[in-house]
PADO-795713 format. One record per atom (N, C-alpha, C, O): x, z, y; residue number from 1; atom name. Coordinates in pm, whole numbers, plus 50000, padded with zeros to 5 digits. Each point is the difference from the previous one (the first is absolute). Layout:
// PADO-795713
x, z, y, k, a
X, Z, Y, NUM, CA
...
// end
This chain:
// PADO-795713
x, z, y, k, a
36685, 51649, 49263, 1, N
50109, 49982, 49989, 1, CA
50119, 50059, 49939, 1, C
50094, 49939, 49950, 1, O
49887, 50205, 50060, 2, N
50068, 50147, 49912, 2, CA
49953, 49970, 49878, 2, C
50083, 49996, 49909, 2, O
49810, 49984, 50068, 3, N
49954, 49991, 49824, 3, CA
50058, 49881, 49925, 3, C
50023, 49991, 49879, 3, O
49993, 49939, 50196, 4, N
50060, 49847, 49946, 4, CA
50139, 50029, 49957, 4, C
50048, 49976, 49889, 4, O
50028, 50095, 50240, 5, N
50155, 50020, 49997, 5, CA
50017, 50094, 49858, 5, C
50080, 49963, 49914, 5, O
49820, 50188, 50064, 6, N
50016, 50063, 49880, 6, CA
49982, 49950, 49895, 6, C
50064, 50044, 49904, 6, O
49827, 49829, 50075, 7, N
50022, 49964, 49884, 7, CA
50093, 49865, 49948, 7, C
50011, 49968, 49882, 7, O
50038, 49977, 50209, 8, N
50113, 49895, 50006, 8, CA
50122, 50132, 49939, 8, C
50061, 49985, 49895, 8, O
49953, 50120, 50181, 9, N
50124, 50109, 49948, 9, CA
49950, 49993, 49844, 9, C
50053, 49924, 49919, 9, O
49852, 50155, 50053, 10, N
49963, 50036, 49873, 10, CA
50014, 49889, 49871, 10, C
50027, 50032, 49884, 10, O
49950, 49844, 50160, 11, N
50015, 49889, 49918, 11, CA
50129, 49963, 49976, 11, C
50039, 49963, 49889, 11, O
50036, 50044, 50217, 12, N
50159, 50006, 49976, 12, CA
50066, 50077, 49952, 12, C
50117, 49968, 49978, 12, O
49844, 50148, 49991, 13, N
50042, 50109, 49921, 13, CA
49949, 49974, 49859, 13, C
50070, 50020, 49900, 13, O
49814, 49937, 50095, 14, N
49972, 49987, 49834, 14, CA
50091, 49895, 49998, 14, C
50108, 50047, 49962, 14, O
49904, 49817, 50064, 15, N
50039, 49914, 49926, 15, CA
50114, 50027, 50021, 15, C
50048, 49895, 49957, 15, O
50051, 50170, 50079, 16, N
50148, 50033, 50000, 16, CA
50004, 50109, 49876, 16, C
50077, 49989, 49905, 16, O
49837, 50106, 50111, 17, N
50020, 50107, 49848, 17, CA
49963, 49888, 49874, 17, C
50071, 50008, 49900, 17, O
49828, 49894, 50102, 18, N
49981, 49947, 49896, 18, CA
50117, 49905, 49960, 18, C
50020, 49992, 49879, 18, O
50048, 49949, 50189, 19, N
50107, 49911, 50012, 19, CA
50137, 50089, 49909, 19, C
50052, 49982, 49890, 19, O
49967, 50104, 50207, 20, N
50100, 50121, 49910, 20, CA
49979, 50060, 49845, 20, C
50084, 50038, 49919, 20, O
49805, 49958, 50074, 21, N
49922, 50048, 49865, 21, CA
50023, 49888, 49888, 21, C
50051, 50010, 49889, 21, O
49883, 49864, 50188, 22, N
49989, 49922, 49925, 22, CA
50189, 49940, 49959, 22, C
50037, 49965, 49888, 22, O
50043, 50040, 50226, 23, N
50115, 49949, 49973, 23, CA
50075, 50150, 49869, 23, C
50073, 49981, 49903, 23, O
49904, 50074, 50119, 24, N
50037, 50103, 49907, 24, CA
49964, 50011, 49847, 24, C
50074, 50048, 49914, 24, O
49815, 49906, 50067, 25, N
49931, 49962, 49883, 25, CA
50072, 49883, 49949, 25, C
50058, 49998, 49891, 25, O
49937, 49905, 50191, 26, N
50082, 49878, 49968, 26, CA
50151, 50028, 49926, 26, C
50047, 49962, 49893, 26, O
49980, 50084, 50166, 27, N
50157, 50026, 49969, 27, CA
50042, 50061, 49900, 27, C
50099, 49967, 49935, 27, O
49788, 50183, 50034, 28, N
50013, 50061, 49855, 28, CA
49981, 49912, 49910, 28, C
50089, 49974, 49918, 28, O
49754, 49947, 50081, 29, N
50048, 49912, 49902, 29, CA
50079, 49924, 49963, 29, C
50019, 49986, 49879, 29, O
50072, 49921, 50244, 30, N
50081, 49942, 49954, 30, CA
50090, 50040, 49908, 30, C
50034, 49927, 49907, 30, O
50029, 50240, 50118, 31, N
50101, 50055, 49980, 31, CA
49978, 50000, 49837, 31, C
50076, 49956, 49914, 31, O
49762, 50123, 50066, 32, N
49954, 50055, 49887, 32, CA
50024, 49891, 49896, 32, C
50042, 50035, 49889, 32, O
49930, 49805, 50142, 33, N
49985, 49916, 49890, 33, CA
50107, 49902, 50044, 33, C
49986, 49885, 49959, 33, O
50116, 50141, 50118, 34, N
50114, 49973, 50013, 34, CA
50076, 49915, 49859, 34, C
50008, 50074, 49902, 34, O
50033, 49818, 50082, 35, N
50091, 49910, 49857, 35, CA
50121, 50102, 49994, 35, C
50031, 50027, 49884, 35, O
50057, 50044, 50226, 36, N
50071, 50024, 49969, 36, CA
49979, 50160, 49934, 36, C
50077, 50053, 49921, 36, O
49828, 49993, 50121, 37, N
49991, 50121, 49898, 37, CA
49937, 49973, 49855, 37, C
50037, 50078, 49912, 37, O
49890, 49839, 50058, 38, N
49986, 49950, 49895, 38, CA
50094, 49948, 49902, 38, C
49987, 50018, 49879, 38, O
50135, 49897, 50193, 39, N
50078, 49947, 49878, 39, CA
50116, 50148, 50000, 39, C
50080, 49996, 49907, 39, O
49929, 50097, 50164, 40, N
50071, 50096, 50004, 40, CA
49964, 50082, 49847, 40, C
50068, 50016, 49899, 40, O
49776, 50029, 50141, 41, N
49947, 50079, 49910, 41, CA
49994, 49908, 49835, 41, C
50006, 50071, 49900, 41, O
49983, 49774, 50079, 42, N
50049, 49937, 49940, 42, CA
50120, 50048, 49939, 42, C
50008, 50074, 49902, 42, O
50090, 49872, 50169, 43, N
50131, 50040, 49951, 43, CA
50024, 50099, 49973, 43, C
50080, 50005, 49907, 43, O
49869, 50146, 50156, 44, N
50045, 50135, 49932, 44, CA
49926, 50008, 49831, 44, C
50051, 50050, 49900, 44, O
49857, 49903, 50110, 45, N
49912, 49984, 49837, 45, CA
50109, 49930, 49882, 45, C
50013, 50050, 49888, 45, O
50054, 49836, 50154, 46, N
50101, 49940, 49927, 46, CA
50117, 50084, 49990, 46, C
50030, 50061, 49898, 46, O
50030, 49940, 50203, 47, N
50112, 50116, 49987, 47, CA
49972, 50138, 49941, 47, C
50094, 50062, 49951, 47, O
49783, 49989, 50050, 48, N
49991, 50103, 49928, 48, CA
50016, 49945, 49818, 48, C
50073, 50052, 49915, 48, O
49844, 49841, 50070, 49, N
49982, 49961, 49882, 49, CA
50154, 49939, 49954, 49, C
49987, 49930, 49900, 49, O
50109, 50075, 50131, 50, N
50123, 49989, 49976, 50, CA
50017, 49820, 49972, 50, C
50090, 49945, 49938, 50, O
49786, 49987, 50134, 51, N
50009, 49846, 50004, 51, CA
50146, 49963, 50125, 51, C
50062, 50064, 50085, 51, O
49938, 49811, 49864, 52, N
50090, 49950, 50094, 52, CA
49969, 49847, 49997, 52, C
49947, 49952, 49900, 52, O
50090, 49958, 50229, 53, N
49927, 49834, 50047, 53, CA
50117, 49927, 49929, 53, C
50118, 50034, 49990, 53, O
49824, 49863, 49966, 54, N
50082, 49937, 49908, 54, CA
49954, 49858, 50046, 54, C
49885, 49957, 50008, 54, O
50245, 49973, 50022, 55, N
49958, 49831, 50077, 55, CA
50031, 49920, 49886, 55, C
50093, 50032, 49926, 55, O
49828, 49852, 50050, 56, N
50058, 49932, 49909, 56, CA
49976, 49858, 50097, 56, C
49887, 49976, 50042, 56, O
50226, 49935, 49990, 57, N
50026, 49892, 50121, 57, CA
50045, 49941, 49946, 57, C
50107, 50039, 49953, 57, O
49840, 49807, 50010, 58, N
50034, 49866, 49964, 58, CA
50007, 49916, 50095, 58, C
49927, 50000, 50100, 58, O
50156, 49928, 49878, 59, N
50054, 49911, 50058, 59, CA
49963, 49827, 49936, 59, C
50073, 49938, 49923, 59, O
49838, 50029, 50116, 60, N
49981, 49838, 49932, 60, CA
49925, 49916, 50119, 60, C
49926, 50040, 50090, 60, O
50112, 49854, 49882, 61, N
49966, 49872, 50123, 61, CA
50001, 50038, 50124, 61, C
49908, 49997, 50081, 61, O
50207, 50043, 49933, 62, N
50010, 50046, 50201, 62, CA
49880, 50142, 49997, 62, C
50030, 50075, 50093, 62, O
49876, 49967, 49845, 63, N
49922, 50074, 50027, 63, CA
50069, 50184, 49951, 63, C
50066, 50040, 49904, 63, O
49890, 50014, 50191, 64, N
50062, 50163, 49924, 64, CA
49844, 50040, 49964, 64, C
49906, 49973, 50075, 64, O
50077, 50105, 49785, 65, N
49888, 50035, 49997, 65, CA
50059, 50170, 49902, 65, C
50077, 50038, 49912, 65, O
49828, 50008, 50177, 66, N
50051, 50180, 49969, 66, CA
49855, 50068, 49984, 66, C
49895, 49968, 50057, 66, O
50134, 50159, 49829, 67, N
49899, 50038, 49957, 67, CA
50033, 50146, 50009, 67, C
50105, 50041, 49949, 67, O
49802, 50051, 50121, 68, N
50043, 50139, 49980, 68, CA
49943, 50094, 49903, 68, C
49894, 49960, 49952, 68, O
50144, 50150, 50006, 69, N
49981, 50047, 49917, 69, CA
50056, 50183, 49981, 69, C
50113, 50049, 49996, 69, O
49752, 50011, 49997, 70, N
50035, 50152, 50008, 70, CA
50007, 50025, 49836, 70, C
49889, 49996, 49947, 70, O
50221, 50029, 49965, 71, N
49974, 50011, 49865, 71, CA
50101, 50082, 49995, 71, C
50087, 50015, 50087, 71, O
49899, 50062, 49768, 72, N
50111, 50072, 49946, 72, CA
50125, 49983, 49934, 72, C
50009, 49956, 49885, 72, O
50098, 50081, 50194, 73, N
50107, 49923, 49924, 73, CA
50056, 50033, 49879, 73, C
50071, 49938, 49920, 73, O
49878, 50180, 50082, 74, N
50084, 50083, 49847, 74, CA
49938, 49922, 49913, 74, C
50060, 49977, 49895, 74, O
49813, 49965, 50126, 75, N
49948, 49957, 49836, 75, CA
50041, 49797, 50008, 75, C
49926, 49912, 50043, 75, O
50160, 50081, 49922, 76, N
50048, 49834, 49954, 76, CA
49903, 49912, 49945, 76, C
50017, 49878, 50004, 76, O
49848, 50192, 49927, 77, N
49931, 49864, 49974, 77, CA
49891, 49984, 50121, 77, C
49956, 49888, 50024, 77, O
50002, 50222, 50050, 78, N
49926, 49957, 50159, 78, CA
50077, 49897, 50084, 78, C
49933, 49929, 50075, 78, O
50205, 50055, 49921, 79, N
50051, 49911, 50097, 79, CA
49998, 49845, 49918, 79, C
49978, 49896, 50062, 79, O
50047, 50110, 49803, 80, N
49960, 49878, 49974, 80, CA
49880, 49958, 49966, 80, C
49989, 49879, 50022, 80, O
49887, 50183, 49919, 81, N
49862, 49975, 50043, 81, CA
49977, 49897, 50103, 81, C
49965, 49882, 50001, 81, O
50078, 50236, 50110, 82, N
49901, 49957, 50146, 82, CA
50153, 49894, 50003, 82, C
49966, 49927, 49907, 82, O
50105, 50045, 50114, 83, N
50093, 49870, 50011, 83, CA
49937, 49875, 49896, 83, C
49992, 49881, 50033, 83, O
49975, 50162, 49866, 84, N
49930, 49866, 49943, 84, CA
49932, 49976, 49998, 84, C
49982, 49883, 49966, 84, O
49871, 50227, 50080, 85, N
49899, 49979, 50105, 85, CA
50010, 49878, 50093, 85, C
49950, 49889, 49978, 85, O
50132, 50152, 50144, 86, N
49994, 49922, 50109, 86, CA
50102, 49869, 49967, 86, C
49995, 49903, 50075, 86, O
50079, 50098, 49831, 87, N
50048, 49855, 49969, 87, CA
49990, 49943, 49814, 87, C
50085, 49968, 49917, 87, O
49812, 50040, 50083, 88, N
49937, 49964, 49832, 88, CA
50125, 49876, 49925, 88, C
50008, 49986, 49878, 88, O
50071, 49942, 50213, 89, N
50042, 49945, 49899, 89, CA
50180, 50015, 49991, 89, C
50078, 49939, 49926, 89, O
49938, 50119, 50133, 90, N
50148, 50068, 50003, 90, CA
50021, 50110, 49884, 90, C
49917, 50083, 49961, 90, O
50234, 49892, 49986, 91, N
50020, 50089, 49883, 91, CA
50096, 50112, 50096, 91, C
50039, 49979, 50114, 91, O
49978, 50105, 49831, 92, N
50073, 50140, 50010, 92, CA
50117, 50002, 49919, 92, C
49970, 50008, 49880, 92, O
50157, 49986, 50143, 93, N
50083, 50075, 49904, 93, CA
50056, 50109, 50035, 93, C
50058, 50040, 50101, 93, O
49902, 50016, 49759, 94, N
50053, 50135, 49993, 94, CA
50109, 50097, 50013, 94, C
49986, 50121, 50015, 94, O
50147, 49802, 49975, 95, N
50109, 49999, 50015, 95, CA
50020, 50035, 50138, 95, C
50073, 50096, 50027, 95, O
49869, 49834, 50068, 96, N
50026, 49989, 50146, 96, CA
49973, 50166, 50043, 96, C
50012, 50037, 50117, 96, O
// end
């Protein structure tokens, strides 16, 4: 009876140690591969390159269509080319 009791205590202890170590590994994995960390890194990359968010939002037929781009706003041709790629049938007024 004593051997069975010792065996049960040992297996319970092993189970507890395994559970704690598995939980810690899972927590580290979640933190390392979290989307927040990924988006923060990509935001820092674009911030360093002096890029900005540009949203083209068009309302047509009660549907709101929007596209998001990371482009260099210093280059006017860049903005124009991306807009024309998204909306090829549109014309751009250079004066506005």
